[in-house]
MARTI-42664 format. One record per residue (C-alpha): residue number from 1; residue in one letter; x, y, z. Coordinates in Angstrom, 2 decimals. Layout:
BEGIN
<site seq="NUM" type="A" u="X" v="Y" w="Z"/>
...
! end
This chain:
BEGIN
<site seq="1" type="M" u="151.00" v="74.93" w="0.30"/>
<site seq="2" type="R" u="148.79" v="73.58" w="3.09"/>
<site seq="3" type="I" u="149.99" v="70.19" w="4.39"/>
<site seq="4" type="F" u="148.52" v="67.82" w="6.96"/>
<site seq="5" type="L" u="151.08" v="65.58" w="8.67"/>
<site seq="6" type="T" u="150.93" v="62.67" w="11.10"/>
<site seq="7" type="G" u="153.93" v="61.72" w="13.21"/>
<site seq="8" type="A" u="155.27" v="65.26" w="13.60"/>
<site seq="9" type="T" u="156.73" v="64.51" w="17.04"/>
<site seq="10" type="G" u="158.41" v="61.27" w="15.95"/>
<site seq="11" type="Y" u="162.07" v="60.66" w="15.14"/>
<site seq="12" type="V" u="161.66" v="61.02" w="11.38"/>
<site seq="13" type="G" u="158.40" v="62.96" w="11.39"/>
<site seq="14" type="S" u="159.82" v="65.84" w="13.42"/>
<site seq="15" type="A" u="162.60" v="66.34" w="10.86"/>
<site seq="16" type="V" u="160.04" v="66.24" w="8.04"/>
<site seq="17" type="A" u="157.78" v="68.73" w="9.82"/>
<site seq="18" type="R" u="160.66" v="71.10" w="10.50"/>
<site seq="19" type="R" u="161.81" v="70.99" w="6.88"/>
<site seq="20" type="L" u="158.36" v="71.53" w="5.39"/>
<site seq="21" type="A" u="157.49" v="74.34" w="7.79"/>
<site seq="22" type="R" u="160.23" v="76.48" w="6.23"/>
<site seq="23" type="E" u="158.16" v="76.96" w="3.09"/>
<site seq="24" type="H" u="154.65" v="75.64" w="3.71"/>
<site seq="25" type="D" u="151.67" v="75.92" w="6.03"/>
<site seq="26" type="V" u="151.93" v="72.67" w="8.00"/>
<site seq="27" type="L" u="149.25" v="71.22" w="10.26"/>
<site seq="28" type="A" u="150.21" v="68.36" w="12.57"/>
<site seq="29" type="L" u="147.94" v="65.84" w="14.25"/>
<site seq="30" type="V" u="148.57" v="65.77" w="18.01"/>
<site seq="31" type="R" u="147.13" v="63.78" w="20.89"/>
<site seq="32" type="S" u="148.43" v="65.73" w="23.88"/>
<site seq="33" type="D" u="149.25" v="69.25" w="25.04"/>
<site seq="34" type="A" u="152.93" v="68.30" w="25.24"/>
<site seq="35" type="S" u="152.91" v="67.28" w="21.57"/>
<site seq="36" type="A" u="151.12" v="70.50" w="20.68"/>
<site seq="37" type="R" u="153.86" v="72.53" w="22.35"/>
<site seq="38" type="A" u="156.55" v="70.51" w="20.60"/>
<site seq="39" type="V" u="155.21" v="71.09" w="17.08"/>
<site seq="40" type="T" u="154.43" v="74.74" w="17.77"/>
<site seq="41" type="A" u="158.09" v="75.22" w="18.67"/>
<site seq="42" type="I" u="159.14" v="74.19" w="15.15"/>
<site seq="43" type="G" u="156.64" v="76.40" w="13.35"/>
<site seq="44" type="V" u="153.86" v="73.85" w="12.85"/>
<site seq="45" type="T" u="150.19" v="74.33" w="13.75"/>
<site seq="46" type="P" u="148.93" v="71.61" w="16.12"/>
<site seq="47" type="V" u="145.47" v="70.15" w="15.67"/>
<site seq="48" type="H" u="144.01" v="67.73" w="18.20"/>
<site seq="49" type="G" u="142.23" v="64.81" w="16.59"/>
<site seq="50" type="D" u="142.06" v="61.12" w="15.81"/>
<site seq="51" type="I" u="144.39" v="59.57" w="13.27"/>
<site seq="52" type="T" u="141.55" v="57.71" w="11.55"/>
<site seq="53" type="Q" u="139.26" v="60.76" w="11.33"/>
<site seq="54" type="P" u="141.06" v="63.50" w="9.38"/>
<site seq="55" type="E" u="137.90" v="65.36" w="8.35"/>
<site seq="56" type="T" u="139.14" v="68.38" w="10.27"/>
<site seq="57" type="F" u="141.95" v="68.75" w="7.75"/>
<site seq="58" type="A" u="139.90" v="68.37" w="4.57"/>
<site seq="59" type="D" u="141.24" v="71.62" w="3.15"/>
<site seq="60" type="A" u="144.85" v="70.40" w="3.11"/>
<site seq="61" type="E" u="146.28" v="70.09" w="-0.39"/>
<site seq="62" type="V" u="148.75" v="67.42" w="0.69"/>
<site seq="63" type="M" u="148.31" v="64.75" w="3.34"/>
<site seq="64" type="M" u="151.33" v="62.86" w="4.66"/>
<site seq="65" type="H" u="151.26" v="59.78" w="6.86"/>
<site seq="66" type="V" u="154.66" v="59.70" w="8.57"/>
<site seq="67" type="A" u="153.64" v="58.29" w="11.95"/>
<site seq="68" type="A" u="155.53" v="55.12" w="12.85"/>
<site seq="69" type="M" u="153.06" v="52.24" w="12.86"/>
<site seq="70" type="D" u="155.29" v="49.19" w="13.22"/>
<site seq="71" type="G" u="154.25" v="46.06" w="15.05"/>
<site seq="72" type="P" u="151.48" v="43.59" w="14.18"/>
<site seq="73" type="Q" u="149.03" v="45.12" w="16.64"/>
<site seq="74" type="R" u="149.19" v="48.46" w="14.82"/>
<site seq="75" type="V" u="148.83" v="47.29" w="11.22"/>
<site seq="76" type="E" u="145.09" v="47.91" w="11.15"/>
<site seq="77" type="I" u="145.51" v="51.38" w="12.66"/>
<site seq="78" type="D" u="148.10" v="52.23" w="10.02"/>
<site seq="79" type="R" u="145.87" v="51.03" w="7.19"/>
<site seq="80" type="A" u="142.77" v="52.77" w="8.56"/>
<site seq="81" type="A" u="144.63" v="56.05" w="8.94"/>
<site seq="82" type="A" u="146.01" v="55.88" w="5.40"/>
<site seq="83" type="Q" u="142.62" v="55.00" w="3.92"/>
<site seq="84" type="A" u="140.93" v="57.81" w="5.84"/>
<site seq="85" type="M" u="143.37" v="60.38" w="4.52"/>
<site seq="86" type="L" u="143.11" v="59.05" w="0.99"/>
<site seq="87" type="G" u="139.35" v="59.27" w="1.32"/>
<site seq="88" type="M" u="139.62" v="63.04" w="1.80"/>
<site seq="89" type="K" u="140.95" v="63.17" w="-1.78"/>
<site seq="90" type="P" u="143.93" v="65.47" w="-1.29"/>
<site seq="91" type="R" u="145.88" v="66.58" w="-4.36"/>
<site seq="92" type="L" u="148.73" v="64.39" w="-3.15"/>
<site seq="93" type="F" u="148.88" v="61.70" w="-0.48"/>
<site seq="94" type="V" u="152.28" v="60.53" w="0.77"/>
<site seq="95" type="Y" u="152.48" v="57.22" w="2.62"/>
<site seq="96" type="T" u="155.54" v="56.20" w="4.62"/>
<site seq="97" type="S" u="156.48" v="52.55" w="4.32"/>
<site seq="98" type="V" u="159.60" v="50.64" w="5.40"/>
<site seq="99" type="M" u="162.49" v="49.12" w="3.46"/>
<site seq="100" type="F" u="161.92" v="45.83" w="5.29"/>
<site seq="101" type="V" u="159.13" v="44.96" w="2.82"/>
<site seq="102" type="L" u="161.82" v="44.08" w="0.26"/>
<site seq="103" type="G" u="163.26" v="41.29" w="2.43"/>
<site seq="104" type="D" u="166.89" v="40.30" w="1.76"/>
<site seq="105" type="V" u="168.01" v="42.06" w="-1.44"/>
<site seq="106" type="D" u="171.22" v="42.97" w="-3.24"/>
<site seq="107" type="G" u="170.91" v="45.88" w="-5.68"/>
<site seq="108" type="A" u="167.16" v="46.48" w="-5.39"/>
<site seq="109" type="D" u="165.62" v="49.72" w="-6.63"/>
<site seq="110" type="E" u="162.14" v="51.25" w="-6.52"/>
<site seq="111" type="D" u="160.88" v="48.87" w="-9.20"/>
<site seq="112" type="T" u="161.97" v="45.72" w="-7.39"/>
<site seq="113" type="A" u="158.94" v="43.69" w="-6.30"/>
<site seq="114" type="P" u="158.53" v="43.39" w="-2.52"/>
<site seq="115" type="N" u="159.40" v="40.00" w="-1.04"/>
<site seq="116" type="P" u="158.41" v="40.58" w="2.56"/>
<site seq="117" type="P" u="159.07" v="38.15" w="5.40"/>
<site seq="118" type="A" u="155.83" v="36.95" w="7.00"/>
<site seq="119" type="W" u="156.05" v="39.41" w="9.90"/>
<site seq="120" type="I" u="155.95" v="42.44" w="7.57"/>
<site seq="121" type="A" u="153.65" v="41.06" w="4.86"/>
<site seq="122" type="E" u="150.64" v="43.12" w="5.96"/>
<site seq="123" type="R" u="152.63" v="46.34" w="5.71"/>
<site seq="124" type="A" u="153.61" v="45.38" w="2.17"/>
<site seq="125" type="R" u="149.95" v="44.85" w="1.29"/>
<site seq="126" type="T" u="149.03" v="48.26" w="2.68"/>
<site seq="127" type="E" u="151.83" v="49.84" w="0.67"/>
<site seq="128" type="T" u="150.55" v="48.19" w="-2.52"/>
<site seq="129" type="M" u="147.03" v="49.38" w="-1.76"/>
<site seq="130" type="M" u="148.27" v="52.96" w="-1.35"/>
<site seq="131" type="R" u="150.33" v="52.87" w="-4.53"/>
<site seq="132" type="D" u="147.46" v="51.44" w="-6.56"/>
<site seq="133" type="A" u="145.26" v="54.27" w="-5.28"/>
<site seq="134" type="G" u="147.65" v="56.86" w="-6.74"/>
<site seq="135" type="A" u="149.58" v="57.71" w="-3.58"/>
<site seq="136" type="C" u="153.29" v="58.43" w="-3.34"/>
<site seq="137" type="V" u="155.14" v="55.87" w="-1.20"/>
<site seq="138" type="I" u="158.45" v="56.68" w="0.51"/>
<site seq="139" type="R" u="160.61" v="53.91" w="1.97"/>
<site seq="140" type="P" u="163.33" v="55.25" w="4.28"/>
<site seq="141" type="G" u="166.32" v="53.03" w="4.94"/>
<site seq="142" type="M" u="167.99" v="52.75" w="8.34"/>
<site seq="143" type="V" u="167.80" v="56.33" w="9.55"/>
<site seq="144" type="Y" u="170.47" v="58.04" w="11.64"/>
<site seq="145" type="G" u="171.19" v="61.56" w="12.87"/>
<site seq="146" type="G" u="169.98" v="63.61" w="15.80"/>
<site seq="147" type="D" u="170.47" v="62.83" w="19.46"/>
<site seq="148" type="A" u="168.17" v="59.85" w="19.87"/>
<site seq="149" type="G" u="165.90" v="57.56" w="17.91"/>
<site seq="150" type="G" u="166.32" v="55.15" w="15.05"/>
<site seq="151" type="A" u="167.99" v="51.76" w="14.86"/>
<site seq="152" type="V" u="171.42" v="53.16" w="13.96"/>
<site seq="153" type="N" u="171.55" v="55.51" w="16.94"/>
<site seq="154" type="E" u="170.35" v="52.68" w="19.18"/>
<site seq="155" type="L" u="173.08" v="50.39" w="17.86"/>
<site seq="156" type="L" u="175.73" v="53.00" w="18.58"/>
<site seq="157" type="R" u="174.27" v="53.67" w="22.03"/>
<site seq="158" type="T" u="174.04" v="50.04" w="23.16"/>
<site seq="159" type="N" u="177.06" v="48.75" w="21.18"/>
<site seq="160" type="M" u="175.19" v="45.48" w="20.71"/>
<site seq="161" type="I" u="174.71" v="43.57" w="17.44"/>
<site seq="162" type="I" u="172.13" v="40.88" w="16.74"/>
<site seq="163" type="G" u="173.64" v="37.89" w="14.94"/>
<site seq="164" type="D" u="177.02" v="37.91" w="13.18"/>
<site seq="165" type="G" u="176.76" v="41.51" w="11.97"/>
<site seq="166" type="E" u="177.73" v="40.68" w="8.39"/>
<site seq="167" type="N" u="174.37" v="41.85" w="7.06"/>
<site seq="168" type="R" u="174.26" v="45.23" w="5.32"/>
<site seq="169" type="W" u="172.03" v="48.16" w="6.22"/>
<site seq="170" type="P" u="170.88" v="50.81" w="3.69"/>
<site seq="171" type="L" u="171.55" v="54.07" w="5.50"/>
<site seq="172" type="V" u="170.16" v="57.59" w="5.34"/>
<site seq="173" type="H" u="170.41" v="60.72" w="7.47"/>
<site seq="174" type="R" u="167.05" v="61.87" w="8.77"/>
<site seq="175" type="D" u="167.55" v="65.40" w="7.38"/>
<site seq="176" type="D" u="168.04" v="63.82" w="3.95"/>
<site seq="177" type="V" u="164.81" v="61.88" w="4.41"/>
<site seq="178" type="A" u="163.06" v="65.17" w="5.15"/>
<site seq="179" type="G" u="164.59" v="66.64" w="1.99"/>
<site seq="180" type="L" u="163.12" v="63.83" w="-0.11"/>
<site seq="181" type="Y" u="159.63" v="64.48" w="1.28"/>
<site seq="182" type="A" u="160.00" v="68.12" w="0.27"/>
<site seq="183" type="L" u="161.10" v="67.21" w="-3.27"/>
<site seq="184" type="V" u="158.22" v="64.77" w="-3.67"/>
<site seq="185" type="I" u="155.76" v="67.54" w="-2.79"/>
<site seq="186" type="E" u="157.45" v="70.11" w="-5.03"/>
<site seq="187" type="N" u="157.33" v="67.70" w="-7.97"/>
<site seq="188" type="D" u="153.83" v="66.35" w="-7.24"/>
<site seq="189" type="A" u="155.43" v="62.91" w="-7.50"/>
<site seq="190" type="R" u="153.71" v="59.53" w="-7.64"/>
<site seq="191" type="G" u="155.06" v="56.02" w="-7.23"/>
<site seq="192" type="I" u="157.68" v="54.55" w="-4.90"/>
<site seq="193" type="F" u="160.75" v="56.47" w="-3.75"/>
<site seq="194" type="H" u="163.66" v="55.10" w="-1.75"/>
<site seq="195" type="A" u="165.45" v="57.21" w="0.85"/>
<site seq="196" type="V" u="168.92" v="55.63" w="1.09"/>
<site seq="197" type="D" u="172.45" v="56.82" w="0.47"/>
<site seq="198" type="D" u="174.90" v="55.12" w="-1.90"/>
<site seq="199" type="E" u="177.01" v="53.38" w="0.72"/>
<site seq="200" type="P" u="175.33" v="50.52" w="2.60"/>
<site seq="201" type="K" u="177.37" v="49.34" w="5.57"/>
<site seq="202" type="R" u="177.79" v="46.00" w="7.24"/>
<site seq="203" type="V" u="176.55" v="46.29" w="10.79"/>
<site seq="204" type="N" u="180.00" v="45.22" w="11.99"/>
<site seq="205" type="E" u="181.45" v="48.30" w="10.28"/>
<site seq="206" type="L" u="179.08" v="50.58" w="12.16"/>
<site seq="207" type="A" u="179.96" v="49.10" w="15.56"/>
<site seq="208" type="P" u="183.26" v="47.18" w="15.19"/>
<site seq="209" type="H" u="183.69" v="46.61" w="18.92"/>
<site seq="210" type="A" u="180.10" v="45.66" w="19.72"/>
<site seq="211" type="T" u="178.94" v="42.66" w="21.69"/>
<site seq="212" type="H" u="177.05" v="40.07" w="19.62"/>
<site seq="213" type="I" u="173.82" v="38.48" w="20.84"/>
<site seq="214" type="A" u="171.93" v="35.54" w="19.38"/>
<site seq="215" type="L" u="168.85" v="36.25" w="17.26"/>
<site seq="216" type="E" u="166.76" v="33.94" w="19.44"/>
<site seq="217" type="D" u="167.64" v="35.96" w="22.54"/>
<site seq="218" type="A" u="166.89" v="39.26" w="20.78"/>
<site seq="219" type="R" u="163.50" v="37.97" w="19.64"/>
<site seq="220" type="A" u="162.51" v="37.45" w="23.28"/>
<site seq="221" type="E" u="162.85" v="41.19" w="23.85"/>
<site seq="222" type="L" u="162.20" v="42.77" w="20.44"/>
<site seq="223" type="G" u="159.91" v="40.27" w="18.73"/>
<site seq="224" type="A" u="159.91" v="40.41" w="14.93"/>
<site seq="225" type="F" u="161.89" v="43.65" w="14.92"/>
<site seq="226" type="A" u="164.94" v="41.57" w="15.82"/>
<site seq="227" type="D" u="164.55" v="39.77" w="12.48"/>
<site seq="228" type="A" u="164.24" v="43.13" w="10.73"/>
<site seq="229" type="L" u="167.60" v="44.20" w="12.11"/>
<site seq="230" type="C" u="169.19" v="41.07" w="10.61"/>
<site seq="231" type="L" u="168.00" v="41.64" w="7.03"/>
<site seq="232" type="D" u="170.77" v="41.99" w="4.45"/>
<site seq="233" type="Q" u="169.82" v="44.85" w="2.11"/>
<site seq="234" type="V" u="171.68" v="46.69" w="-0.63"/>
<site seq="235" type="V" u="169.22" v="49.19" w="-2.07"/>
<site seq="236" type="R" u="169.48" v="51.97" w="-4.66"/>
<site seq="237" type="A" u="167.33" v="55.07" w="-5.18"/>
<site seq="238" type="P" u="167.37" v="56.03" w="-8.88"/>
<site seq="239" type="R" u="163.86" v="57.46" w="-8.89"/>
<site seq="240" type="S" u="164.63" v="59.67" w="-5.91"/>
<site seq="241" type="K" u="167.88" v="60.80" w="-7.52"/>
<site seq="242" type="A" u="165.91" v="61.73" w="-10.65"/>
<site seq="243" type="L" u="164.11" v="64.34" w="-8.53"/>
<site seq="244" type="G" u="167.47" v="65.93" w="-7.74"/>
<site seq="245" type="W" u="167.83" v="64.29" w="-4.31"/>
<site seq="246" type="R" u="171.47" v="64.02" w="-3.19"/>
<site seq="247" type="P" u="171.90" v="62.35" w="0.23"/>
<site seq="248" type="R" u="175.10" v="62.47" w="2.24"/>
<site seq="249" type="A" u="177.05" v="59.31" w="3.06"/>
<site seq="250" type="F" u="177.45" v="57.84" w="6.54"/>
<site seq="251" type="A" u="180.99" v="58.36" w="7.88"/>
<site seq="252" type="V" u="182.15" v="55.45" w="10.07"/>
! end
């Protein structure tokens, strides 16, 4: 299968690209020679281009938007890129959202209506737009694994917790996230799919000896992402499990 992928050099996207390249012909959007070398090394064909102009990849059967587009200044870029890829009318379009759109939840699944805080409301609207257009939407939880990248790895590296640390994070290994993308493609799936394991952890459990910092102080450096790290989320993934997806559990 011929697949066009954005974000192939990112923390999650590189794992997705590597997994898909085992069995498929994967093209990756790149912006630099260094990125081209990086994706070539994992068996992916680099194509220089603009994220909002995917006409070069019109013959791809599947288009996947995995590039991280967080932050208010990038919302419009994210939406434009997704709309451009949808406009090429691939057989399947996979859009990557974020679990933060659910807000604080206890026992949510893929059918739970989003209740986004104001700072992530635009991302929730883009997700709804993609779903209504027939796309598949994947929401990874707090991703870990690999040497660097992701909020969990950063927590373990800095040993610093925002707030009291009693909030719970829905966790998932990045290789398991990549496995869910592969299953979605193999099953030509539509709708929303959660990528989380079955054992959410309180942040204090992940870093029991960490230093705590006030949310107000964290906001000065991280902006709204500090609030994201304080969300309390217990999330399930029944629709993903129905595809045969079996994630590992985080070992503290």
